[in-house]
C-alpha positions as CSV (number, residue, x, y, z in Angstrom):
1,M,-21.3,-10.0,-0.1
2,Y,-21.4,-8.4,-3.5
3,E,-19.5,-10.1,-6.3
4,K,-17.6,-7.0,-7.4
5,I,-16.5,-6.3,-3.9
6,E,-15.4,-10.0,-3.4
7,T,-13.4,-9.7,-6.6
8,M,-11.7,-6.5,-5.4
9,K,-10.9,-8.2,-2.0
10,A,-9.5,-11.2,-3.7
11,F,-7.3,-9.0,-5.9
12,T,-6.2,-7.0,-2.9
13,Q,-5.3,-10.2,-1.0
14,L,-3.3,-11.4,-3.9
15,G,-1.3,-8.2,-3.7
16,F,-0.8,-8.7,0.0
17,D,0.3,-12.3,-0.5
18,L,2.9,-11.2,-3.1
19,L,4.1,-8.4,-0.8
20,D,4.5,-10.8,2.1
21,Q,6.4,-13.3,-0.1
22,H,8.9,-10.6,-1.2
23,T,9.4,-9.2,2.3
24,A,9.4,-12.4,4.3
25,D,13.1,-12.6,4.7
26,L,13.8,-8.8,4.6
27,K,16.5,-7.6,6.9
28,E,16.8,-4.2,8.6
29,A,19.9,-3.4,6.6
30,Q,18.0,-3.9,3.3
31,L,15.5,-1.1,4.1
32,D,17.7,1.7,2.8
33,W,19.7,0.0,0.1
34,K,19.0,1.1,-3.5
35,P,20.6,0.3,-6.8
36,C,21.0,3.9,-7.8
37,A,20.6,7.4,-6.3
38,E,17.3,7.9,-8.1
39,A,15.6,4.7,-6.9
40,N,13.1,4.4,-4.0
41,T,14.3,2.5,-1.0
42,I,12.4,-0.4,0.4
43,R,11.8,1.7,3.5
44,W,10.1,4.4,1.4
45,I,8.1,1.8,-0.5
46,L,6.8,0.0,2.6
47,T,6.0,3.2,4.4
48,H,4.2,4.5,1.3
49,L,2.1,1.4,1.1
50,S,1.3,1.7,4.8
51,Y,0.2,5.3,4.2
52,E,-2.0,4.1,1.3
53,M,-3.7,1.6,3.6
54,H,-4.1,3.9,6.6
55,V,-4.8,7.2,4.8
56,F,-5.5,6.9,1.1
57,F,-8.1,4.1,1.2
58,P,-10.0,5.7,4.1
59,K,-10.0,9.0,2.1
60,V,-11.7,7.3,-0.8
61,V,-14.2,5.2,1.3
62,K,-15.2,8.3,3.3
63,G,-15.2,10.5,0.2
64,K,-13.0,13.1,2.0
65,K,-9.9,14.0,0.2
66,D,-8.5,15.8,3.2
67,Y,-9.0,13.0,5.7
68,K,-6.1,12.0,7.8
69,P,-6.4,9.7,10.8
70,E,-5.9,11.4,14.1
71,G,-2.3,11.2,15.2
72,W,-1.0,10.1,11.8
73,P,2.5,11.7,11.4
74,D,3.2,14.0,8.5
75,D,6.7,12.5,8.2
76,Y,5.6,8.9,8.1
77,V,6.6,8.0,4.5
78,G,10.3,7.2,4.3
79,N,10.9,7.9,8.0
80,A,14.4,6.6,8.8
81,G,13.5,6.3,12.5
82,Y,11.1,3.5,12.0
83,S,12.4,-0.1,12.5
84,L,11.5,-2.9,10.1
85,E,9.4,-4.4,12.9
86,K,7.3,-1.2,13.3
87,I,6.9,-0.8,9.5
88,K,5.7,-4.5,9.2
89,G,3.4,-4.1,12.2
90,D,1.9,-0.9,10.6
91,L,1.4,-2.8,7.3
92,E,-0.4,-5.7,9.1
93,T,-2.7,-3.3,10.9
94,G,-3.3,-1.4,7.6
95,K,-4.1,-4.7,5.7
96,A,-6.7,-5.7,8.3
97,K,-8.3,-2.2,8.3
98,L,-8.4,-2.2,4.5
99,M,-10.1,-5.6,4.3
100,K,-12.7,-4.5,6.9
101,M,-13.3,-1.3,4.9
102,L,-13.9,-3.4,1.7
103,D,-16.2,-5.7,3.6
104,K,-18.5,-2.8,4.5
105,L,-18.8,-1.4,1.0
106,T,-21.9,-1.7,-1.1
107,P,-22.3,-1.4,-4.9
108,E,-23.9,2.0,-4.3
109,A,-20.9,3.2,-2.3
110,L,-18.6,2.0,-5.1
111,A,-20.6,4.0,-7.7
112,E,-20.5,7.3,-5.7
113,E,-18.4,9.8,-7.6
114,M,-15.4,11.6,-6.3
115,D,-13.6,14.5,-7.9
116,W,-9.9,14.1,-7.1
117,F,-6.5,13.8,-8.8
118,S,-7.8,11.8,-11.8
119,G,-10.9,13.9,-12.2
120,V,-14.5,12.9,-11.5
121,K,-14.6,9.1,-11.2
122,P,-16.6,6.5,-9.1
123,K,-14.9,5.6,-5.8
124,E,-14.4,2.1,-7.3
125,A,-11.9,3.6,-9.8
126,Y,-9.9,5.3,-7.0
127,L,-10.0,2.1,-4.9
128,M,-8.6,0.1,-7.8
129,L,-5.9,2.6,-8.3
130,G,-5.0,2.1,-4.7
131,V,-5.0,-1.7,-5.0
132,S,-2.8,-1.4,-8.1
133,E,-0.2,0.4,-5.9
134,I,0.2,-2.7,-3.9
135,F,1.2,-4.7,-7.0
136,R,3.3,-1.9,-8.4
137,H,5.3,-1.5,-5.2
138,E,5.7,-5.2,-4.4
139,G,7.2,-5.5,-7.8
140,Q,9.6,-2.6,-7.1
141,I,10.7,-4.4,-3.9
142,A,11.2,-7.7,-5.8
143,A,13.3,-5.8,-8.4
144,I,15.4,-4.0,-5.7
145,L,16.1,-7.3,-3.9
146,G,16.9,-9.1,-7.2
147,V,19.4,-6.4,-8.2
148,E,21.0,-6.4,-4.7
149,K,21.3,-10.2,-4.9
150,R,22.9,-10.1,-8.3
151,M,25.3,-7.4,-7.3
152,Q,26.5,-9.6,-4.4
153,G,27.2,-12.3,-6.9
154,A,24.4,-14.6,-5.9
């Protein structure tokens, strides 16, 4: 395996570990709580992360900005009909798929350029933007849960 890809995988796994830590004791009732009207809910954050793993990362790896897995619902992100169990299951499937995708990458694939929302950049840059989303959103979840706890007087 290539050192750069191993580093990317290690960083991705760290994000997954933090996400798991912050969602280990999550309850169904906490999915839609938010500290203010403008905030994201944990449901939105988790389904967005699942979308990133199932749709965004494959778009980058394939170099196809319009890629969407067959059967992937347009209303997935924030869908109030999804249980916590389903969302967590989708996340676990997405994590495994993402790590397998990273395993198959080569330095040449990372260097391929893609013209997308941040302009022409190597796929590596878009992949790292995606990995940064894991950290950004696990931090949002930790913040939401911390505010909820404090508001309850704990």
